[in-house]
N, C-alpha and C positions, 0 to 999 in steps of 0.2 A: 816762875819756874820754867819758862819756855827756853829750850836749849837750841832753838833755831833749826831743828831737824824735823821736817814734816814726815819723814819716813818712819820715825819711831813713835808716832802718835802724839796726842795732845797731853802735855804734862798738866798735872793739877797740884794743888797744895793742900796738904792735910794739916789742920791746925795743931795736931799733936806731934806729927812726925816730920812735917815739912814737905818738900817736893816729892811728888809721886810720878813715876814714869808712866807714859801713855801706852796704848796698845799699838804695836807696830802694824803698819799697813801691809796687806797681802795684795800685791800687784800682779794678779793673774786673771785675765779676762777669758781664759779658755778658748782663745781664738788663735788658730795656727798661723793666721795671716799677720799677726802683730808681734812686735818685739816689746816685751813688758819690762819696765824698769821703774825705779823710783828716784825722783829728783828731790834733793833735800829741801829745796825752796818751795816747790809746788806740789809735791806728792807723786802719785802714780802717773806714769806716762805709757800710752799704748800707741806705738808707731807702726803704721801700715808698711809692710816690707814689700817693695816692688823695685828691685834693682834695675830692671830693664825698662821701667816706665810704661808698660803696656796695659796698666790698670788691672792686671792679674797678679795676685800676690805670689811671692816666691815659692811658697809651699805648694801652690796649686798650678804653677806655671808649666804648661806643656812643652814650651820651647824656650828655656832660659836664655836670655840675651837677645831675644827677638820678639817681634810683635805677634802675640797669639791670634790676633784678629785677622792676620793676613793668611787666608786659606783659599787659594785660587780655585781648587777643585771641590771645595766643600766637603771634604772627607773627614773633617775634625782634626786633621794634623796640620799645624801651621807650616807654611811653605818652607821656611828655613830649616825645618826638621823633617820635611817630607821627602823621601827618596824619589817619589813620583808626584811632583806637585801639579800635574795637569797634562793635557793632551800634548803639550810641547815636549814632554819627557819620554814619549813613546820610543821604545827600543833601548833606553838607558838601562844599565845594569843596576840591580838593587838587591838588598838582602844578602843571604849567603850565596845563592846561586839563582837569582831571579832576574826578571826583565820587566820594565814598566810597559803596560799596555796603553792603548789610546784613551782609556778612561781614567788614567792616572792611578792604576792599581798595580802593585808589585806582584807579578805572577812567578811562582817558583818554576824553574826550568827542570822538567823531568822528561826522561826519554820515554816517548809515547809509543809503547809496544805492549802487546798482550801480556797481562800479568802485572803491569805497572800499578803502583799505588801512590797516593799522595794527594795533597790539596788540588782540587780541580780535575782529577783524573776519573773518567768513567771507563771502567774496564769491561768492555763488551760492545755490542752494537746497539744503536738507538734508532727507533722509528718514530718520527714526529708526524702526527696527523691531526685531524680535527678533534679527536678525543684525547690526544696526548700532546698538548701544546709545548712549544719551545720554552716557554717561561719556566717549565718544570726543571729545566737543565741550566738555569742561571748559575753562572760561576764555573761551569765546566770549561776547561782549557784543552783537554785531550780526550779523544774518543779512541779507544784501542781496537775498535772494530769498524763496521760501516756506520755511516750516518745517513739515513734516508728521510727525506722531507717529502711527504707524498699525500695526495688525496685531499685537496681542499684547504691547505694551509695558506693563510693570507698574512700572517704576522710572525716574524722570526725573533721578536723580542725575547731576550733570555740567552741568546747565543753570542752576545757581544764580547765575551771573554775567550771564546773558542779560538785555538791557535792551530791545532793539528788533528787530522783524522787519519789514523793509521791505514784504514781500508778505503772504501769508496765513499765519496761525498756525492749523493744522488739527490736531485731535486726534480720531482716528476709530478705531472698532472695536478697542478695547483692553479686553477683558473683565475683566482683573485690576487695572486702574488705578483707584485709589480717590480720589486727590486730585492736585492739581497744585502742591503746596507749593514745589517747586523753581523755580517760575516767579515767585517773589515779587518779583524785581527788574524784571520786564517792565513797561514804561510805555507803549510804543507799538507798534502793529501796523497793517498795511495793512487786514486784515480778520481776523475771528475766527470759526472754525467748529468746533463741538464736537458730535460725534454718535456714537450707537451704542456707547457705553461702558457696559457692563452694570452695573458696580459703582461708577461715578464718582458720589460724593455730596457732594463738597466742592470749591468753586471759590475758597475763601478765598485760595489762592495767587496769584490774579489781582487781589487787592485794590488793587495799585498801578497797574493798567492804567487810564490816563486818556485815551488817545488811540487812536482807530481812524480812520486817515486816509482810507480809501476811495480814495485817489488812485493807488495802486500795484497794483491788483488788479482783475480782472474780476468777482470774487465779491461777493455781498452783504456788507454791512459786518458784520453780526452774525447768525449762525445757531447756535442751540443746541437740538438736538432728539434725541429717541429715547435719552435717558439715564434709564432707569427709576428709578434711585436718587437722582436729582438733584431737590431741591425747587425749585419755581418761584422762590422768593425769592432763590436763588442767582443767578438770571438778572437779577432786578430790580436787584440790587446792581451788576452790570456795566453795565446800562443807565444807572443813575444816575451812575456814575463816568465813563462815556465819552460820555454824551449821545446815544447811539445807541439806536434801537428795534430789537428783535429781529424780523427779518422772517419767520423760521420757527422757532418755539420750542414745538413740540408734543411731547407724550408724555414730558415730564419730570415724573414722578409721585411722586418721593420725598417723604417726610414729615419730613425733617430740620428742625432748628431753626437759623435763620440768625443767631441772636444775641438779645440782650435790650435792649429800649428803656429809656432813662433814665426815672426816676420822673416827671420834669416834661415828658415828651414830649406834644406836642399833635398829633393826627391832623388835618392840614389840608392844603390844596393847597400844594405846594412842600416839604413835609416830607420828610426823608430819614432812613434808619436801617434796621436789620435788619428784614426782613419788611414794609417800607413800599412 
């Protein structure tokens, strides 16, 4: 009584009535990752579906057509589907109106003015001190007031996404603060004042600062003074990148090296570079 079709079950023979049909196979393994079918010769078949061969099934593939395991910045988004795949994408446009930061995060571009709202916007002024650490402001991209870092702050972790300060960026009286590397995404401030930081010797973290608006603050545009470990060439670099002249920049007496000039450098009016 075998009809040669494994899918419709095993046929039997009844002595009174003859051949009896079997019970048809139900080929469903309840697994979204397999394609279920029945082969008349062998029965149920459950085939793992992975069109791009990255060992992730099609139904769960984060980036169809590419290898999900390739994730250079470790953000859980495969590189081929990541608008900001890592540090090399800094400045690239992303999303509806965003820009990749140096951490590989797509930051929505919002006009940073009082009253603004949106992802990453802190509407008002912030005071960071020993009791109100920078880590509390992780993810903030825009401060619509003043940002004051004062009184014993030694760690700016949490400010890595900050891009704009509408008012004054002030860094005062932090004896253990040695650098401002976490401010590497800051491009625009209303004014900049850095003073009385006993061990601050490196302002390379402000190398992307290109705009001091002066429009939003009663303070002088640029004041950097009384930082005994800070070499004057650190200030020249900020003057060059912002086009502003430091109005009060005394007693920065450090002897650090601000970098190396290229072999073909020519010292002439208009030249720029470390220590120029």
